[in-house]
VEXSEDREN-980487 format. One line per 4 residues: number of its first residue (from 0); for each residue x, y, z of N, C-alpha, C. Coordinates in steps of 0.2 Angstrom, whole numbers, plus 5000, padded with zeros to 4 digits. Layout:
BEGIN
NUM> X Y Z X Y Z X Y Z  ... $
***
This chain:
BEGIN
0> 5005 4994 5000 5000 5000 5000 5005 5006 5000  5003 5011 4996 5006 5017 4996 5004 5022 5001  5009 5024 5006 5007 5028 5011 5007 5036 5009  5009 5038 5004 5009 5045 5002 5001 5048 5002 $
4> 4997 5045 4999 4990 5048 4999 4987 5049 5006  4989 5044 5011 4987 5045 5018 4990 5051 5021  4997 5052 5020 5000 5057 5022 4998 5064 5020  4996 5064 5013 4993 5070 5010 4987 5072 5013 $
8> 4982 5067 5014 4976 5068 5017 4977 5070 5024  4981 5067 5028 4982 5069 5035 4985 5076 5036  4989 5078 5030 4992 5085 5031 4987 5090 5029  4982 5089 5026 4976 5093 5025 4973 5095 5031 $
12> 4973 5091 5036 4969 5092 5043 4974 5094 5048  4980 5094 5046 4985 5095 5052 4985 5103 5053  4989 5104 5059 4989 5111 5061 4993 5115 5056  4990 5120 5053 4993 5124 5048 5000 5127 5050 $
16> 5001 5128 5056 5007 5131 5058 5013 5126 5057  5012 5120 5057 5016 5115 5057 5018 5113 5050  5013 5114 5045 5014 5112 5038 5015 5118 5033  5019 5122 5035 5020 5128 5030 5026 5127 5025 $
20> 5030 5122 5026 5036 5121 5022 5036 5113 5020  5040 5112 5015 5040 5105 5013 5036 5103 5007  5037 5097 5005 5034 5095 4999 5026 5094 4999  5024 5094 5005 5016 5093 5007 5013 5099 5009 $
24> 5017 5105 5009 5014 5111 5010 5010 5114 5005  5005 5118 5006 5000 5121 5001 5004 5125 4997  5002 5126 4991 5005 5130 4986 5003 5138 4988  5007 5143 4985 5005 5150 4987 4998 5151 4985 $
28> 4995 5148 4979 4988 5150 4978 4983 5147 4983  4984 5140 4985 4980 5137 4990 4981 5141 4997  4987 5144 4999 4987 5147 5005 4983 5154 5004  4983 5157 4999 4980 5163 4998 4972 5162 4998 $
32> 4970 5157 4994 4963 5156 4994 4960 5154 5001  4964 5150 5005 4962 5148 5011 4962 5152 5017  4965 5158 5016 4966 5163 5021 4959 5166 5024  4959 5168 5030 4953 5171 5033 4953 5178 5031 $
36> 4947 5181 5030 4946 5188 5029 4945 5192 5035  4949 5197 5036 4948 5201 5042 4942 5206 5042  4939 5206 5048 4933 5210 5048 4936 5218 5048  4931 5222 5047 4933 5230 5048 4936 5231 5055 $
40> 4933 5228 5060 4935 5229 5067 4942 5226 5068  4943 5220 5065 4950 5217 5066 4955 5221 5062  4953 5224 5056 4958 5228 5052 4960 5234 5056  4954 5237 5060 4956 5243 5063 4961 5242 5069 $
44> 4959 5236 5072 4964 5234 5078 4971 5233 5075  4971 5230 5069 4978 5228 5067 4982 5235 5065  4978 5240 5062 4981 5246 5060 4984 5250 5067  4979 5250 5072 4982 5253 5078 4987 5249 5081 $
48> 4987 5243 5081 4993 5239 5084 5000 5241 5080  4999 5241 5073 5005 5243 5069 5007 5250 5070  5003 5255 5072 5005 5261 5073 5009 5261 5080  5006 5257 5084 5010 5257 5091 5017 5254 5090 $
52> 5017 5249 5086 5024 5245 5085 5029 5250 5081  5026 5254 5077 5030 5260 5074 5033 5264 5079  5028 5267 5083 5030 5271 5088 5035 5268 5093  5035 5261 5095 5040 5258 5099 5047 5258 5095 $
56> 5046 5257 5089 5053 5257 5085 5056 5263 5085  5052 5269 5084 5055 5276 5084 5058 5277 5091  5054 5275 5096 5057 5276 5103 5063 5272 5104  5064 5266 5102 5070 5262 5103 5076 5266 5099 $
60> 5074 5269 5094 5080 5272 5090 5081 5280 5092  5077 5281 5097 5077 5288 5099 5076 5293 5094  5070 5292 5089 5069 5296 5084 5062 5300 5086  5061 5306 5084 5055 5310 5085 5050 5307 5080 $
64> 5044 5306 5083 5038 5304 5078 5036 5309 5073  5038 5315 5074 5036 5320 5070 5042 5322 5065  5047 5319 5066 5053 5321 5061 5052 5318 5054  5054 5322 5050 5054 5320 5043 5060 5315 5041 $
68> 5058 5309 5040 5064 5304 5038 5064 5303 5031  5070 5301 5028 5070 5299 5021 5066 5293 5020  5064 5292 5014 5059 5286 5012 5062 5280 5015  5068 5278 5013 5071 5271 5015 5071 5270 5022 $
72> 5072 5275 5026 5072 5275 5034 5065 5274 5036  5060 5277 5034 5053 5277 5035 5051 5270 5034  5052 5268 5028 5050 5261 5026 5053 5256 5030  5059 5256 5032 5062 5251 5036 5059 5251 5043 $
76> 5057 5257 5046 5053 5257 5052 5047 5253 5052  5043 5255 5046 5037 5252 5045 5037 5245 5044  5042 5242 5041 5043 5235 5040 5044 5232 5047  5049 5235 5051 5051 5232 5057 5044 5232 5062 $
80> 5040 5237 5061 5034 5237 5065 5029 5232 5063  5029 5231 5056 5023 5227 5054 5024 5220 5055  5031 5217 5056 5032 5211 5056 5029 5207 5062  5029 5209 5068 5026 5206 5074 5018 5206 5073 $
84> 5016 5212 5070 5008 5212 5070 5006 5206 5064  5009 5206 5059 5007 5201 5054 5009 5194 5056  5014 5193 5059 5016 5186 5062 5010 5184 5067  5008 5188 5071 5003 5187 5076 4996 5185 5073 $
88> 4995 5188 5068 4988 5187 5064 4989 5181 5059  4995 5178 5058 4996 5172 5054 4997 5174 5047  4998 5181 5046 4998 5183 5039 5006 5183 5036  5010 5182 5041 5017 5182 5038 5020 5176 5042 $
92> 5024 5172 5038 5027 5166 5041 5034 5167 5038  5040 5167 5042 5046 5167 5040 5050 5160 5041  5052 5157 5036 5056 5151 5037 5063 5152 5035  5067 5150 5039 5075 5151 5038 5077 5144 5037 $
96> 5082 5144 5032 5086 5138 5031 5093 5139 5032  5096 5135 5036 5103 5136 5037 5107 5132 5031  5112 5136 5029 5116 5134 5023 5123 5133 5026  5125 5126 5025 5132 5125 5028 5137 5128 5024 $
100> 5142 5131 5026 5148 5133 5022 5151 5129 5018  5153 5131 5012 5157 5126 5008 5165 5127 5010  5168 5120 5011 5174 5120 5013 5179 5118 5006 $
***
């Protein structure tokens, strides 16, 4: 008996956080179509949380929130602030692969 169909069927019902990578993981299209849509209230909470994260990053870097920053600096701060918010909502998954040095 071929165990692969059973593994594939089990992976469909597995915890989504555990099956993000590998040959049995969903395709980007499947991941996109299976995502949950945020309600307007959830979106508002997300934006408020993101703004708080940006304020925290500005405080950590001892920058004034009213200061005019270059585009690249502002974009970096926004990315750093967005990451924990998106990870918490399950909208961002970061997988790192260790690559052994070549000798």
